[in-house]
C-alpha positions, 0 to 999 in steps of 0.5 A: 680966496686961498686957504691959509698956510698951515702953522709953522712946525715949531708952533705946533710942537710948542703947543702940544708941549704946552698941552702936556704941561697943562694936563700934567698940572691939572693931574697934579691939582686934582689931587689937592682939590676937594670932591664935588660937594654934591657927589660927597653929600650923595656918598655921606647919605649912603650913595646913589641907591639911597639918595634920589637924583634931583639935579637932572644930572645924566651921570656922576664921576665916581672914584673906584676903590683902586683910584681909577675914575668911571662915570656912573649913569644916574638911576633914572637914566638907568631905568629909562634904558631898561624900559627901552630895552624891554 
């Protein structure tokens, strides 16, 4: 069985342009969406250091004061990593 021919170059270029348009649309939409309800509740209750993790999540997305985004590991996972290192 012969290998399939690669897609035409113009099809690849159109797909790449569509991808960029979708990513830009998601970026614009993200500014209008409410925060994650669970993360908002955790923040309102004083942050992850004051609220136990009950969902089993390994991490949460956190927006820093400068607007940058990072993934914060949940405390139970951090504690496990610390135990494994020691």
